[in-house]
C-alpha positions as CSV (number, residue, x, y, z in Angstrom):
1,M,-23.7,-20.6,-5.6
2,P,-20.0,-20.6,-3.6
3,R,-18.3,-17.3,-2.5
4,F,-15.1,-16.8,-1.3
5,I,-12.6,-14.0,-0.2
6,H,-9.5,-12.9,-2.2
7,A,-6.7,-11.2,0.3
8,A,-3.4,-10.3,-0.3
9,D,-0.6,-8.5,1.3
10,I,-1.7,-8.8,5.0
11,H,2.1,-7.8,6.1
12,L,1.3,-8.7,9.7
13,D,2.7,-6.6,12.2
14,S,4.4,-4.2,9.8
15,P,4.9,-0.8,11.4
16,L,2.7,2.1,10.3
17,Q,5.4,4.7,9.4
18,R,6.1,8.0,11.5
19,L,3.2,7.9,13.6
20,E,4.1,6.6,17.0
21,S,6.2,9.7,17.8
22,Y,3.0,12.0,17.6
23,E,1.6,13.8,20.4
24,G,-1.4,12.2,21.7
25,A,-1.3,9.6,19.2
26,P,-3.3,6.2,20.0
27,V,0.0,3.9,19.9
28,E,-1.3,0.6,20.5
29,E,-4.0,1.2,17.9
30,I,-1.3,2.3,15.5
31,R,1.1,-0.5,16.3
32,G,-1.7,-3.4,16.0
33,A,-3.5,-1.8,12.8
34,T,-2.4,-4.7,10.7
35,R,-3.5,-7.4,13.2
36,R,-7.0,-5.5,13.7
37,A,-7.2,-5.6,9.7
38,L,-6.5,-9.4,9.7
39,E,-9.2,-9.7,12.6
40,N,-12.0,-8.1,10.2
41,L,-11.1,-10.2,7.4
42,V,-11.9,-13.2,9.7
43,D,-15.0,-12.0,11.1
44,L,-16.1,-10.8,7.5
45,A,-15.7,-14.3,6.1
46,I,-17.7,-16.0,9.1
47,R,-20.2,-13.1,8.7
48,E,-21.1,-13.6,5.3
49,E,-20.6,-17.4,5.6
50,V,-18.2,-17.5,2.5
51,D,-16.8,-21.1,1.4
52,F,-13.2,-20.3,1.6
53,V,-10.5,-17.8,1.8
54,V,-7.4,-17.3,-0.2
55,I,-4.3,-15.1,0.8
56,A,-1.9,-14.0,-2.5
57,G,1.1,-13.8,-0.5
58,D,3.0,-11.7,1.7
59,L,0.9,-12.8,5.0
60,Y,4.0,-11.6,6.9
61,D,6.3,-8.5,6.8
62,G,9.7,-10.6,6.7
63,D,11.1,-12.8,9.5
64,W,9.2,-12.3,12.8
65,R,10.9,-10.1,15.6
66,D,9.2,-12.8,17.9
67,H,7.0,-15.5,17.9
68,N,3.9,-13.2,19.0
69,T,3.5,-12.4,15.1
70,G,3.2,-16.0,14.4
71,L,0.8,-16.9,17.5
72,F,-1.5,-14.1,16.3
73,F,-2.0,-15.8,13.0
74,V,-2.5,-19.2,14.4
75,R,-4.9,-18.1,16.6
76,Q,-7.0,-16.1,13.7
77,A,-6.7,-19.2,11.3
78,T,-8.2,-21.4,14.1
79,K,-10.9,-19.2,14.7
80,L,-11.8,-19.2,10.7
81,I,-11.2,-23.0,10.3
82,S,-13.4,-23.5,13.7
83,H,-16.2,-22.0,11.6
84,G,-16.1,-24.7,8.9
85,I,-14.0,-22.1,6.5
86,P,-10.9,-23.3,4.8
87,L,-8.1,-20.8,4.2
88,Y,-5.2,-21.5,1.7
89,V,-2.0,-19.2,1.5
90,I,0.7,-18.7,-0.6
91,R,4.0,-17.4,0.2
92,G,5.2,-14.0,-1.2
93,N,8.6,-12.0,-1.5
94,H,8.0,-11.0,2.2
95,D,7.6,-14.4,3.5
96,A,9.3,-16.5,1.1
97,A,10.6,-19.8,2.5
98,S,14.2,-18.6,2.3
99,I,13.0,-15.5,4.2
100,L,11.4,-16.8,7.4
101,T,13.6,-18.5,9.6
102,Q,10.9,-19.1,12.6
103,S,7.8,-21.2,12.1
104,L,5.2,-22.6,14.2
105,P,2.7,-25.6,13.2
106,L,-0.3,-24.1,11.5
107,P,-4.0,-25.6,11.7
108,Q,-5.3,-28.0,9.2
109,N,-8.4,-26.9,7.1
110,P,-11.5,-28.8,7.8
111,D,-10.7,-31.6,5.4
112,G,-7.2,-31.9,7.0
113,S,-5.3,-30.2,4.0
114,P,-2.8,-27.7,4.8
115,I,-3.2,-23.9,5.0
116,L,0.0,-23.2,3.2
117,L,0.4,-24.2,-0.4
118,S,3.8,-25.6,-1.6
119,S,6.7,-23.5,-3.1
120,K,8.5,-26.8,-4.8
121,R,5.8,-27.1,-7.5
122,P,2.3,-25.5,-8.1
123,E,-0.2,-27.7,-6.1
124,T,-3.8,-27.7,-6.9
125,V,-6.6,-28.3,-3.9
126,R,-9.7,-29.6,-5.3
127,L,-13.2,-28.7,-3.5
128,E,-15.4,-31.0,-5.0
129,S,-18.6,-30.4,-3.2
130,L,-18.0,-26.6,-4.7
131,G,-17.0,-27.4,-8.1
132,V,-13.7,-25.2,-7.5
133,S,-9.9,-26.0,-8.2
134,I,-7.1,-23.5,-6.7
135,H,-4.1,-23.6,-8.2
136,G,-1.1,-22.0,-6.4
137,L,2.8,-21.7,-6.0
138,S,4.1,-20.1,-3.0
139,F,7.7,-18.2,-3.5
140,R,10.6,-20.2,-2.6
141,N,13.2,-17.2,-2.3
142,R,12.3,-13.7,-1.9
143,A,13.6,-12.4,-5.6
144,E,11.5,-14.6,-7.4
145,T,12.3,-13.6,-11.1
146,D,10.8,-16.2,-13.3
147,N,7.4,-16.4,-14.6
148,L,6.2,-18.7,-12.5
149,A,2.6,-18.7,-14.2
150,L,4.2,-20.8,-17.1
151,Q,4.4,-23.4,-14.5
152,Y,0.7,-23.7,-13.3
153,P,-1.1,-26.5,-14.6
154,E,-3.6,-26.9,-17.3
155,P,-7.5,-26.1,-15.9
156,D,-9.6,-29.0,-14.3
157,A,-12.4,-29.6,-16.7
158,G,-15.9,-28.7,-15.4
159,M,-14.3,-27.1,-12.5
160,F,-14.1,-23.2,-11.5
161,N,-10.2,-22.6,-11.8
162,L,-9.0,-20.2,-9.4
163,G,-5.1,-19.4,-10.1
164,L,-3.4,-17.8,-6.8
165,L,0.0,-16.2,-7.4
166,H,2.0,-13.6,-6.3
167,T,3.5,-11.3,-8.9
168,S,4.2,-8.0,-10.1
169,L,2.8,-8.6,-13.5
170,T,4.8,-6.5,-16.1
171,G,5.6,-4.2,-13.2
172,G,4.2,-1.7,-10.7
173,E,5.3,1.7,-9.4
174,G,7.3,1.1,-5.8
175,H,7.2,-2.6,-6.4
176,E,10.0,-5.0,-7.1
177,P,9.5,-6.9,-10.4
178,Y,8.9,-10.4,-8.9
179,A,7.3,-13.3,-10.8
180,P,6.9,-11.3,-13.9
181,C,4.3,-12.3,-16.4
182,T,1.5,-10.8,-18.5
183,P,-2.0,-10.5,-18.4
184,Q,-1.9,-12.5,-21.7
185,H,0.0,-15.4,-20.0
186,L,-2.7,-15.5,-17.3
187,A,-5.4,-15.6,-19.9
188,D,-3.6,-18.1,-21.8
189,K,-4.0,-20.6,-18.8
190,G,-7.9,-20.9,-19.2
191,Y,-8.6,-20.0,-15.7
192,D,-11.8,-18.5,-14.7
193,Y,-10.1,-16.1,-11.9
194,W,-6.7,-14.8,-11.0
195,A,-6.3,-13.9,-7.1
196,L,-3.1,-11.8,-7.3
197,G,-0.8,-10.2,-4.8
198,H,2.1,-8.1,-4.4
199,I,0.7,-4.5,-6.0
200,H,-0.9,-2.6,-3.3
201,L,-3.1,-0.6,-5.3
202,R,-6.4,-2.7,-5.9
203,G,-7.2,-2.9,-9.3
204,E,-8.2,-5.3,-12.2
205,R,-5.7,-5.9,-15.2
206,H,-7.3,-8.5,-17.5
207,L,-7.5,-8.1,-21.0
208,E,-11.2,-7.5,-22.3
209,G,-13.3,-10.6,-22.9
210,T,-10.8,-12.6,-20.8
211,A,-11.1,-14.2,-17.0
212,P,-11.1,-11.5,-13.9
213,V,-7.0,-10.9,-13.1
214,V,-7.4,-9.3,-10.1
215,F,-5.1,-7.4,-7.4
216,A,-7.0,-7.1,-4.2
217,G,-4.4,-4.6,-2.8
218,N,-3.2,-4.9,1.1
219,V,-5.5,-4.8,3.9
220,Q,-4.1,-2.0,5.8
221,G,-2.1,1.1,4.5
222,R,1.0,1.5,6.1
223,H,2.3,5.0,4.4
224,T,1.4,8.2,2.4
225,R,2.0,6.1,-0.9
226,E,-0.8,3.6,0.5
227,T,-3.5,6.3,0.6
228,G,-7.5,5.6,0.6
229,P,-9.7,2.5,1.3
230,K,-7.6,-0.9,2.0
231,G,-9.2,-4.3,2.3
232,C,-10.6,-7.5,0.3
233,V,-12.4,-8.4,-2.5
234,L,-15.7,-10.9,-1.7
235,V,-16.3,-12.8,-4.8
236,D,-19.5,-14.7,-5.7
237,I,-19.7,-17.4,-8.1
238,G,-22.6,-17.5,-10.7
239,G,-23.6,-19.6,-13.3
240,N,-21.4,-20.2,-16.3
241,R,-18.5,-19.5,-14.1
242,Q,-18.8,-15.8,-13.8
243,T,-18.0,-13.7,-11.1
244,T,-19.4,-11.1,-9.1
245,R,-16.7,-8.9,-7.2
246,T,-17.3,-6.6,-4.3
247,F,-14.7,-4.7,-2.5
248,V,-15.1,-4.8,1.3
249,P,-12.8,-2.3,3.5
250,L,-10.9,-3.7,6.6
251,D,-8.4,-1.0,7.3
252,V,-8.6,0.7,10.8
253,V,-6.3,3.4,10.2
254,R,-6.5,5.4,6.8
255,W,-4.0,7.4,5.1
256,E,-4.8,10.3,2.8
257,I,-3.1,13.2,1.1
258,C,-5.1,16.7,0.9
259,P,-3.7,18.4,-2.2
260,I,-3.6,22.3,-2.0
261,D,-3.0,24.6,-5.2
262,L,-1.5,28.0,-3.4
263,G,-2.5,29.6,-6.5
264,E,-5.9,29.5,-6.0
265,H,-6.0,31.3,-2.9
266,D,-5.7,35.0,-1.9
267,H,-4.5,34.6,1.8
268,V,-2.2,31.8,2.7
269,D,-4.4,31.3,6.0
270,E,-7.1,30.0,3.5
271,I,-5.0,26.7,3.3
272,V,-6.0,26.0,6.7
273,D,-9.9,26.3,5.6
274,R,-9.1,24.1,2.8
275,F,-7.7,21.4,4.8
276,G,-10.5,21.5,7.4
277,N,-13.1,21.0,4.2
278,F,-11.0,18.1,3.1
279,L,-11.0,16.4,6.5
280,S,-14.9,16.8,7.1
281,E,-15.4,15.3,3.7
282,R,-13.3,12.5,4.2
283,L,-14.7,11.8,7.7
284,E,-18.1,11.4,6.3
285,H,-16.9,8.4,4.4
286,C,-14.8,6.4,6.5
287,D,-17.0,5.2,9.3
288,D,-15.0,4.9,12.6
289,R,-11.6,4.8,11.3
290,S,-8.8,6.8,12.3
291,L,-7.1,9.3,9.4
292,V,-3.7,10.1,8.5
293,V,-3.4,13.3,6.5
294,R,-0.5,14.7,4.7
295,A,-1.2,18.2,3.1
296,R,0.4,18.8,-0.1
297,V,0.8,22.3,-1.2
298,S,1.8,22.9,-4.8
299,G,1.2,26.0,-7.4
300,R,2.6,29.3,-8.0
301,S,1.9,32.0,-5.7
302,E,3.3,35.2,-3.9
303,L,2.3,33.4,-0.6
304,H,4.8,30.8,-1.1
305,T,7.2,32.8,0.8
306,T,5.0,33.5,3.5
307,L,4.0,30.0,3.5
308,I,7.6,28.4,3.6
309,G,8.9,31.1,6.0
310,Q,6.3,29.8,8.8
311,H,6.4,26.3,7.9
312,T,6.1,25.2,11.1
313,H,3.3,27.7,12.6
314,Y,1.1,26.5,9.6
315,E,2.0,22.8,10.0
316,N,0.6,23.2,13.7
317,A,-2.2,25.3,12.5
318,L,-3.3,22.3,10.2
319,R,-3.0,19.9,13.4
320,A,-5.2,22.3,15.5
321,R,-7.8,22.1,12.9
322,A,-7.6,18.4,12.6
323,L,-7.9,18.2,16.4
324,D,-11.0,20.4,16.2
325,I,-12.8,18.6,13.5
326,G,-11.6,15.1,14.0
327,G,-12.0,14.8,17.9
328,G,-8.9,12.6,18.2
329,R,-9.3,10.7,15.1
330,V,-7.0,12.7,12.6
331,W,-3.3,12.9,12.8
332,V,-1.4,15.3,10.4
333,E,1.5,13.5,9.3
334,S,3.3,16.5,7.8
335,L,2.9,20.0,5.7
336,R,4.7,19.3,2.5
337,I,5.3,22.5,0.5
338,R,6.0,22.3,-3.1
339,S,4.8,25.6,-4.3
340,E,7.0,28.2,-6.1
341,L,7.0,32.1,-6.3
342,P,5.3,33.3,-9.5
343,A,7.3,32.9,-13.1
344,A,7.2,36.4,-13.2
345,R,9.6,36.6,-10.3
346,D,12.4,34.5,-11.8
347,P,14.1,37.5,-12.7
348,D,15.2,38.0,-9.0
349,I,17.6,34.9,-9.8
350,D,20.9,35.7,-10.6
351,W,21.3,33.1,-13.9
352,D,24.9,33.5,-13.7
353,G,25.1,32.8,-10.1
354,P,25.3,29.8,-7.6
355,I,21.2,29.6,-7.0
356,A,20.7,29.4,-11.1
357,S,23.0,26.6,-11.0
358,L,21.4,24.7,-8.3
359,L,18.0,25.2,-10.1
360,L,19.8,23.3,-13.1
361,V,21.1,20.4,-11.2
362,L,17.3,19.7,-9.4
363,D,15.7,20.0,-12.9
364,E,18.2,17.3,-14.4
365,L,17.7,14.9,-11.4
366,G,13.9,15.4,-11.6
367,G,13.8,14.1,-14.9
368,D,16.6,12.1,-16.0
369,G,16.7,8.6,-15.5
370,E,20.4,8.4,-15.3
371,A,21.0,11.0,-13.0
372,D,18.2,9.1,-10.7
373,E,20.1,6.1,-10.9
374,T,23.0,8.0,-9.9
375,L,21.3,9.7,-6.9
376,G,19.7,6.5,-5.7
377,K,23.4,4.8,-5.5
378,A,24.6,7.8,-3.2
379,F,21.6,7.3,-1.2
380,A,22.0,3.4,-0.9
381,E,24.4,3.4,2.2
382,L,22.3,5.8,3.8
383,S,19.0,4.3,3.5
384,R,20.3,1.3,5.4
385,K,20.7,3.3,8.6
386,V,17.7,6.0,8.7
387,P,13.8,4.8,9.0
388,A,12.6,3.4,5.7
389,E,10.1,6.2,5.4
390,I,12.6,8.7,4.8
391,F,13.0,7.2,1.4
392,E,9.4,6.0,0.9
393,A,9.1,8.5,-1.8
394,D,11.0,8.0,-5.3
395,I,14.0,10.2,-6.5
396,A,11.7,12.9,-8.5
397,E,9.2,13.0,-5.6
398,L,12.0,13.9,-3.0
399,V,13.9,16.3,-5.5
400,A,10.5,18.0,-6.0
401,E,9.7,18.6,-2.2
402,A,13.5,19.3,-1.5
403,R,13.3,22.1,-4.2
404,P,11.6,24.8,-2.4
405,S,13.1,24.7,0.7
406,L,16.6,24.7,-0.3
407,L,15.6,28.0,-2.6
408,A,14.1,29.5,0.5
409,R,16.9,28.9,2.4
410,L,19.4,30.2,0.1
411,R,17.5,33.4,0.1
412,G,17.5,33.6,4.0
413,I,13.6,32.7,3.9
414,G,12.1,29.8,6.4
415,D,12.2,28.6,9.5
416,S,14.8,26.1,10.7
417,S,12.2,23.2,10.8
418,S,11.1,23.4,7.3
419,P,11.4,20.0,5.6
C-alpha cells in the first residue's frame, strides 16, 4: 500500500536563537541544525522507501542571505529524486512568491513534473499508479488572508485525495492568521487527508468522524517556544483510504523548559538537584541530540529573596550541573525567575507607595487586552532594532518575568545581571 511523508516548516537556515554566544557551544552544529533536519528527512524517505514526500509550506525562512541556502535544498531534492521519490512543495508565508527575490532551477520529479506547486490557482498532481491525487496551492503573497481552502477542487473519484495547505486554521498562538479556515471547511471538501503547515505545534485538528487534518509541526525547534521533539509524519494508506500516522523525530537540537516550583523546596540549592534530575530524564529520551534548556522558577517561597539576590550564581550553578550530566550535550539557555514572596509578606509593601502603584500597573498589563496592545505598539519600534528572541514571548509572559526582578531591584535586592 502507498506510504508518504508529510513535513512542513523546514525554515531552512533559520538561526537557533541565543545560542552562538554560549561558551563552548558547537557553533557549526547550531548554525546547521535546520540543514541537518532536512537531511534527516531525506534519509528517512529513502530508508522507508516512501512513494512520495509533501512539504506544506515554509521550506525557507524568507529571502536567502546567499545562494547557498537554495543550493543546499537543490542537493537534497536531487538526492531524493535520484532514488525515485517525487517531492511536492507549496510555498507558505515565509517563502511566498512575493517574498523570495532569488531563485534557482529546481530538479524535476522522476515523471518530469515540477516540485513546486502553482501560486496562481490550486494545482492537482495525479499519481495514477498509486491511486493518489495531491491538491495544493502556494502562497502568492506573505499575508494570504483569504480562505484558500474554498478554492480547492472537488476530490477525484476513486482516488486517495490529499490536500496540501499552509494555514492557521482558525488561529494559533504565536502565528499570524494566514489562509484562515475551519476544520469543517476542510471536511466539506471530501478529501482523505489534509497535510497542513504553518502551526509549529504538531497535532490533529479534524472533527470526529472526518478525514485527518494534520499539522506536522516544524522539523527543528528554534527557540524556547518550540520545545520537545520535532519532525514529520510518516503516513501509510490502507484499505478504504484509511491512514496510519506515525510521528518520526528529525531534530538535531532539542529545546526544553524545566519548570521548578520554589514552594516545594526547603533550600534554594535544591533547585540545582531538581534541574539535574530533569536533565537526566530528558537525556534518556533524546538519543544523541543536543539539549537546550531553560529553567523557569515559579511559586511562592521565602527562598525567593535568596534566589533573585544571587541570580547569576544559581544560573551558573545550573550550567555547571548541565556540563556534568550532559557531557557537552546540554546548554542552559537561561534561568527565568517568576517566583514571589509568600502572600503573608505582602504587608511589607506600602500600599500607598510607588511599589504598590507599580504592582497595579503590572497586574493591568498582564491581564488586559487593551493594555497589552498599547504596550505592544510601544515596543514595535524597539523590536525592529534588537534580536528577535527578545520578543519571542507574548506581553503577558514578558510582564510575568519582569515583575519579580523589578520588585527585587526596587527593594535593593539582586545582582546587576538579573533579567
